[in-house]
C-alpha positions in Angstrom: 0.0 19.4 -3.8 -3.7 19.7 -5.1 -6.4 17.2 -4.3 -8.8 16.1 -6.9 -12.3 16.7 -5.9 -14.5 13.6 -6.4 -18.0 13.7 -7.7 -19.6 10.3 -6.6 -22.8 9.0 -7.9 -26.2 10.0 -5.9 -26.7 6.7 -4.3 -26.5 4.8 -1.2 -25.4 1.6 -2.8 -21.6 1.1 -1.3 -20.5 -1.0 -4.4 -21.5 1.7 -6.9 -19.7 4.4 -5.0 -16.4 2.3 -4.5 -16.7 1.5 -8.2 -17.0 5.4 -9.2 -13.9 6.1 -6.9 -11.9 3.4 -8.4 -12.8 4.8 -11.8 -11.6 8.5 -10.8 -8.4 7.1 -9.5 -7.7 5.1 -12.7 -8.5 8.1 -14.8 -6.5 10.5 -12.9 -3.4 8.2 -12.7 -3.8 7.6 -16.5 -4.0 11.4 -17.4 -1.0 12.0 -15.3 1.3 10.6 -18.0 3.4 9.0 -15.3 2.4 5.5 -15.3 2.8 2.7 -17.8 1.3 0.0 -15.6 -1.4 0.0 -13.0 -2.1 -2.7 -10.6 -5.2 -2.7 -8.3 -6.3 -4.8 -5.6 -9.5 -5.4 -7.4 -8.3 -6.2 -10.9 -7.6 -9.7 -12.2 -4.9 -8.4 -14.6 -2.3 -5.6 -14.9 -3.7 -2.6 -16.6 -1.5 -1.1 -19.4 -2.0 2.4 -20.1 -2.3 3.4 -23.9 0.8 4.7 -25.5 -0.5 8.2 -25.7 -0.6 8.7 -21.9 2.0 6.1 -20.9 4.9 7.2 -18.7 7.8 4.8 -17.2 6.3 4.1 -13.6 4.3 1.5 -12.1 1.6 2.2 -9.4 0.1 -0.6 -7.1 -3.1 0.8 -5.7 -5.9 0.1 -3.4 -8.3 2.7 -4.3 -10.8 2.5 -1.4 -10.5 0.7 2.0 -13.9 0.5 3.7 -17.5 1.3 2.8 -18.3 4.9 2.4 -21.9 4.5 3.3 -21.1 2.8 6.6 -17.4 3.4 7.9 -16.8 6.9 9.7 -13.5 6.7 8.1 -12.0 5.0 5.1 -8.6 5.1 3.0 -6.7 4.7 0.1 -3.2 3.2 -0.4 -0.5 3.2 -3.1 3.2 2.6 -4.1 5.2 3.7 -7.0 8.0 1.7 -8.6 10.2 2.0 -11.8 9.5 -0.3 -14.8 12.2 -2.3 -16.2 13.9 -1.6 -19.6 12.7 -4.9 -20.9 9.2 -3.8 -20.6 9.6 -2.5 -23.9 9.6 -5.9 -25.4 7.3 -6.7 -28.3 6.1 -9.5 -26.2 2.6 -8.4 -24.9 0.8 -11.1 -23.2 -0.7 -10.2 -19.9 1.2 -13.1 -18.3 4.5 -11.4 -19.3 3.4 -7.9 -18.2 2.3 -9.5 -14.9 5.9 -10.8 -14.5 7.4 -7.5 -14.9 5.4 -5.7 -12.3 6.0 -8.1 -9.7 8.8 -6.4 -7.7 9.9 -6.6 -4.0 9.1 -3.6 -1.7 12.5 -2.7 -1.5 12.4 -1.3 -5.0 9.6 1.1 -4.1 10.4 4.8 -5.1 7.4 6.2 -2.9 4.4 4.8 -1.0 1.5 6.3 0.9 -2.0 6.3 2.2 -4.8 8.9 2.6 -7.3 8.6 5.5 -10.6 10.4 4.9 -12.8 11.1 7.8 -13.4 14.3 9.9 -10.3 15.5 8.1 -8.3 14.1 5.2 -4.7 13.3 6.0 -2.0 11.9 3.7 1.2 10.1 4.9 3.6 10.0 2.0 7.0 8.1 2.3 10.2 8.1 0.2 13.7 7.7 0.6 14.0 11.1 2.1 11.7 10.0 5.0 8.0 10.3 5.9 5.7 13.5 5.7 2.1 13.8 6.8 -0.1 16.2 4.9 -3.6 17.6 5.6 -6.4 18.6 3.2 -7.5 22.3 3.4 -11.1 22.0 2.3 -11.1 25.7 1.4 -8.7 25.6 -1.5 -8.3 21.8 -2.1 -4.7 22.1 -1.2 -2.6 19.5 0.9 -0.2 21.2 3.4 2.3 19.8 5.6 1.0 19.2 9.1 4.1 17.1 10.3 7.3 17.5 8.3 9.2 14.7 9.9 7.4 11.4 10.9 9.4 9.1 13.2 8.2 5.7 14.9 7.8 6.6 18.7 9.8 4.4 21.2 7.1 3.2 23.6 6.2 0.3 25.9 4.7 -2.7 24.1 1.2 -2.5 22.8 -0.1 -4.8 20.1 -2.7 -4.0 17.5 -4.1 -7.0 15.5 -6.1 -7.5 12.5 -7.5 -11.0 11.6 -8.4 -12.7 8.3 -8.5 -11.1 5.0 -8.4 -7.4 5.7 -7.4 -6.0 2.1 -10.7 -4.1 2.0 -11.5 -3.9 5.8 -11.9 -0.1 6.9 -9.6 -0.6 9.9 -6.4 -2.0 9.0 -4.7 1.3 7.6 -6.4 3.2 10.4 -4.6 0.7 13.0 -1.3 0.8 11.2 -1.4 4.7 11.2 -1.9 4.6 15.1 1.2 2.5 15.4 3.2 4.9 13.2 2.2 7.8 15.4 1.7 6.4 18.8 4.1 3.4 18.8 3.7 -0.3 19.6 3.4 -3.2 17.5 1.1 -3.9 14.4 0.1 -7.5 13.4 -1.6 -7.5 10.0 -4.2 -9.9 8.6 -4.0 -11.4 5.4 -2.9 -8.7 2.7 -1.8 -8.7 -0.8 1.8 -8.1 -1.0 2.0 -5.6 -3.9 -1.2 -3.4 -3.0 -1.1 -4.0 0.6 1.9 -5.4 2.8 4.7 -4.0 1.0 3.6 -0.4 0.8 3.1 -0.4 4.5 6.3 -2.2 5.1 8.2 0.4 3.2 6.5 3.2 5.1 7.4 1.4 8.3 11.1 1.1 7.5 11.1 4.7 6.4 10.0 5.9 9.9 12.7 3.8 11.4 10.9 0.5 12.2 10.8 -3.1 10.7 8.1 -5.2 9.2 8.9 -9.0 9.0 6.6 -12.0 8.0 4.6 -13.8 10.8 5.5 -17.4 11.5 2.4 -18.5 9.4 3.5 -16.7 6.2 7.1 -17.6 6.7 6.2 -21.2 6.6 4.4 -20.4 3.5 7.3 -18.6 1.8 9.8 -21.2 2.9 7.8 -24.1 1.5 7.1 -22.4 -1.8 9.4 -23.8 -4.2 9.6 -20.5 -6.1 10.8 -18.8 -3.0 14.2 -19.6 -1.6 14.2 -17.6 1.8 15.0 -19.1 5.1 15.3 -17.6 8.7 13.4 -16.3 11.4 13.3 -12.6 10.2 12.0 -12.3 6.6 11.7 -8.8 5.7 8.4 -8.0 3.8 10.2 -5.9 1.6 12.5 -8.8 0.2 9.3 -10.8 -0.8 8.8 -11.0 -4.5 5.1 -11.9 -5.0 4.4 -15.0 -7.4 1.3 -13.5 -8.6 -0.7 -10.3 -8.5 -2.7 -11.2 -5.4 -0.3 -13.1 -3.3 -1.1 -12.7 0.3 0.8 -12.5 3.5 0.7 -11.4 7.0 3.4 -9.5 8.8 4.4 -7.9 12.3 5.6 -4.4 12.2 6.8 -1.9 14.7 10.3 -0.8 16.4 12.9 -3.1 15.3 13.7 -4.0 18.9 10.0 -4.9 19.6 9.6 -6.8 16.5 12.7 -9.0 16.8 11.7 -9.9 20.5 8.2 -10.8 19.6 8.4 -12.6 16.5 8.3 -16.5 17.1 
């Protein structure tokens, strides 16, 4: 697995660097010829890849979490899904395309995140399990550092994020700590497609659970477009009603989640 080397602008302006990194991600995904639709946490509409480069997959992307000029570590996150056969319809309105890419997390084919800091680590989840990779700066290759990642059974420790954390530097790092050290993770407000669903999918693949917090559960239950009831609503069952639909969730070992959700 080879990394793409980034050439960022020579500036201390965090917004310019973030925009440049987002552009590099989009160009790389487009040129891979794997994706038909790209959804990002910063775009107002779905990006449809030109026919010349289009594949048959959807990617949901948060290209950069954190400010590279301030934070000692920052991260990226993604999930990959299949398009439906009806995406070949001649009806090309963006509203129609938006409906086609809004899928529940249980349909994810693969999801992962990168954490960039003193070292660059990639956590990649699929139906086969979860693997951790580390980038070797000498040759630009990712090598397996942990072939099997499973959630530790530990005594209860709660890691909590508050507010809208979609572009906060810490939420992926906090989630990562729970994946490798155990405990419970309570998210702040995250977009379903580009945030909550990928993390919930990864949590389930390592043997844990991710369910809506009471606040989000009430919002879902009272939403006329959602017909979900019950105390334990899995994040991966949620179909977002729009691209930037936000929820919060509790994740960790199934036993601890079920014992601590209200």
